[in-house]
C-alpha positions as CSV (number, residue, x, y, z in Angstrom):
1,M,15.8,-3.2,-29.5
2,L,16.2,-4.2,-25.9
3,Q,17.8,-7.7,-25.7
4,A,18.7,-10.1,-22.9
5,H,21.5,-12.4,-24.3
6,N,21.5,-15.9,-22.7
7,I,21.3,-14.5,-19.1
8,S,21.2,-16.2,-15.9
9,I,20.9,-14.7,-12.5
10,T,22.1,-16.4,-9.3
11,Q,20.9,-15.4,-6.0
12,G,21.3,-17.3,-2.8
13,G,22.5,-20.4,-4.3
14,T,19.5,-20.4,-6.7
15,T,19.7,-19.9,-10.5
16,L,16.9,-17.6,-11.7
17,W,15.9,-17.4,-15.3
18,P,18.6,-19.8,-16.6
19,D,19.9,-19.1,-20.1
20,L,17.1,-16.6,-20.8
21,N,16.9,-14.8,-24.2
22,L,14.4,-12.0,-24.7
23,S,14.1,-9.4,-27.3
24,I,11.7,-6.4,-26.8
25,A,11.1,-4.0,-29.9
26,P,9.9,-0.5,-29.8
27,T,6.1,-0.2,-29.2
28,E,6.1,-4.0,-28.1
29,R,4.6,-4.5,-24.6
30,L,6.0,-7.8,-23.2
31,G,4.1,-9.1,-20.1
32,I,6.1,-11.2,-17.6
33,F,3.7,-13.5,-15.6
34,A,5.2,-16.0,-12.9
35,P,4.6,-17.1,-9.5
36,S,5.7,-15.2,-6.5
37,G,9.3,-15.8,-5.7
38,Y,10.1,-16.7,-9.2
39,G,12.5,-13.6,-9.7
40,K,10.3,-11.4,-11.7
41,T,11.4,-8.2,-9.8
42,T,15.2,-9.3,-10.1
43,L,14.6,-9.8,-13.9
44,G,13.2,-6.3,-14.1
45,R,16.3,-4.9,-12.2
46,V,18.7,-6.7,-14.6
47,L,16.8,-5.6,-17.7
48,A,17.1,-2.0,-16.5
49,G,20.7,-2.2,-15.8
50,W,20.3,-1.8,-11.9
51,Q,21.7,-5.2,-11.4
52,Q,24.2,-7.4,-13.5
53,P,23.2,-10.9,-14.5
54,T,25.6,-13.6,-13.3
55,K,25.9,-14.7,-17.0
56,G,25.0,-13.2,-20.2
57,R,24.5,-9.5,-21.1
58,I,21.7,-6.8,-21.7
59,T,22.0,-4.7,-24.8
60,L,20.1,-1.7,-26.3
61,D,20.6,-1.6,-30.1
62,N,23.4,-4.0,-29.7
63,Q,25.3,-1.7,-27.2
64,P,25.7,-2.2,-23.5
65,L,23.3,-0.1,-21.3
66,P,25.0,3.4,-20.4
67,L,26.7,3.4,-17.1
68,K,26.6,7.3,-16.9
69,G,23.9,9.9,-17.6
70,Y,20.3,9.2,-18.3
71,C,19.6,5.7,-19.2
72,P,17.0,5.2,-22.0
73,V,15.8,2.1,-20.2
74,Q,13.8,3.1,-17.0
75,L,12.5,0.9,-14.2
76,V,9.5,1.9,-12.2
77,P,9.9,-0.6,-9.2
78,Q,7.1,-2.3,-7.2
79,H,8.3,-0.2,-4.2
80,P,9.1,3.4,-5.7
81,E,9.5,4.9,-2.3
82,R,13.0,3.3,-2.2
83,T,13.9,5.4,-5.3
84,F,13.3,8.6,-3.6
85,N,15.6,10.5,-1.3
86,P,13.5,11.2,1.9
87,A,15.4,14.4,2.5
88,R,14.3,16.0,-0.9
89,T,10.8,16.8,-2.1
90,T,9.1,14.8,-4.7
91,G,9.1,17.6,-7.1
92,A,13.1,18.0,-6.8
93,A,13.3,14.2,-7.6
94,L,11.1,14.6,-10.7
95,Y,12.7,18.0,-11.9
96,D,16.3,16.5,-11.6
97,V,15.2,14.4,-14.6
98,W,12.8,16.5,-16.5
99,Q,10.1,19.2,-16.1
100,P,6.7,17.9,-17.5
101,G,4.0,20.3,-18.3
102,N,0.5,20.5,-16.7
103,E,-1.1,18.2,-19.1
104,W,1.2,15.4,-17.8
105,L,0.5,16.0,-14.3
106,E,-3.3,16.1,-15.0
107,A,-3.0,12.8,-17.0
108,L,-1.6,11.0,-13.8
109,A,-3.8,12.9,-11.3
110,I,-0.8,14.6,-9.8
111,V,-1.7,17.9,-8.2
112,P,1.2,20.4,-8.2
113,E,0.9,20.7,-4.3
114,L,2.2,17.1,-4.1
115,L,5.5,18.0,-5.6
116,K,6.2,20.4,-2.8
117,R,6.0,17.4,-0.2
118,Y,8.5,14.9,0.8
119,P,8.1,11.2,0.1
120,S,6.8,10.5,3.6
121,E,4.0,13.1,3.3
122,V,2.4,11.4,0.2
123,S,0.4,8.3,-0.2
124,G,1.9,5.1,-1.8
125,G,-0.4,5.7,-4.8
126,E,0.6,9.2,-5.2
127,L,4.4,8.3,-5.0
128,A,3.8,5.6,-7.5
129,R,2.2,8.0,-10.0
130,I,5.0,10.5,-9.6
131,A,7.6,7.7,-10.1
132,L,6.0,6.8,-13.2
133,L,5.9,10.4,-14.5
134,R,9.6,10.6,-13.6
135,A,10.4,7.5,-15.7
136,L,8.5,8.7,-18.7
137,A,10.9,11.5,-19.5
138,P,11.3,12.3,-23.2
139,K,14.6,10.4,-23.5
140,T,13.2,7.0,-22.2
141,R,12.9,4.4,-25.0
142,F,11.9,1.4,-23.0
143,L,9.9,1.1,-19.7
144,I,10.2,-1.8,-17.3
145,A,7.0,-1.5,-15.2
146,D,7.0,-3.9,-11.9
147,E,3.5,-3.9,-10.5
148,I,3.2,-0.1,-11.2
149,T,-0.4,0.4,-10.7
150,A,-0.8,-2.2,-7.8
151,Q,-1.1,0.6,-5.3
152,L,-3.8,2.5,-7.2
153,D,-7.6,2.1,-7.0
154,P,-9.4,0.6,-10.0
155,L,-10.4,4.0,-11.5
156,M,-6.9,5.4,-11.2
157,Q,-5.5,2.1,-12.6
158,A,-7.6,2.4,-15.6
159,Q,-6.7,6.1,-16.2
160,A,-2.9,5.4,-15.7
161,W,-2.8,2.6,-18.0
162,R,-4.8,4.5,-20.8
163,F,-2.1,7.1,-20.4
164,I,0.8,4.7,-20.5
165,L,-0.7,2.8,-23.6
166,Q,-1.1,6.3,-25.3
167,Q,2.6,7.1,-24.6
168,S,3.7,3.6,-25.9
169,Q,2.0,4.2,-29.3
170,Q,2.8,7.9,-29.7
171,R,6.4,7.5,-28.8
172,N,7.3,4.0,-30.0
173,L,8.0,3.2,-26.3
174,G,8.8,-0.5,-25.6
175,M,7.7,-2.0,-22.3
176,V,8.2,-5.0,-20.2
177,I,5.3,-5.2,-17.8
178,I,5.6,-7.4,-14.8
179,S,2.4,-8.3,-12.9
180,H,0.6,-11.0,-11.0
181,N,-2.6,-9.8,-12.7
182,N,-2.9,-12.0,-15.9
183,A,-6.1,-10.4,-17.0
184,L,-4.2,-6.9,-16.9
185,L,-1.4,-8.4,-19.0
186,D,-3.9,-9.9,-21.4
187,Q,-5.5,-6.5,-21.9
188,V,-2.4,-4.2,-22.2
189,C,0.4,-6.4,-23.6
190,T,1.1,-7.4,-27.3
191,Q,2.4,-10.6,-25.9
192,V,2.7,-12.3,-22.6
193,W,5.6,-14.7,-21.5
194,Q,5.4,-17.1,-18.6
195,P,7.8,-19.9,-17.7
196,K,6.8,-23.4,-18.5
197,P,5.7,-25.6,-15.5
């Protein structure tokens, strides 16, 4: 169980998500829908341990998220290019974490040639798919997905979500899905949360 215990996040004098409590179970896909500027991306960073809340805590099975080694809670951010070292190939970034087989590459339409290139040499959509594959390593138990298919064309979006949902069901993978697309959230999530007006 991934849980946020009474968290608040203060940025620039503004408190985001005051006293928020969330619980995400394995296989659960929780959608987060809120207006632009509400702090959805910041919440995703906090849930994944990339940023500490101003108040409260995040736990995985009642334990703090690990500060060292591979974290079982993985975030795929809205701008995945910021998570790649521009001096290393995309394949090096992927293989630092795990080495997926060809069936994984095919499922996300990643041709092996892309893994020989540097981040600046691939498109935003290609880099987003590589970042997603990297985050789906076998040790991952919860995936925080922040607009992860926004850079993909509709056909590739559909293919990616079919694969993600398959992984969620086969691996008991819990997810938090952040999106401006309410129709997508209604389609792929087990429940959708949005702040009250």
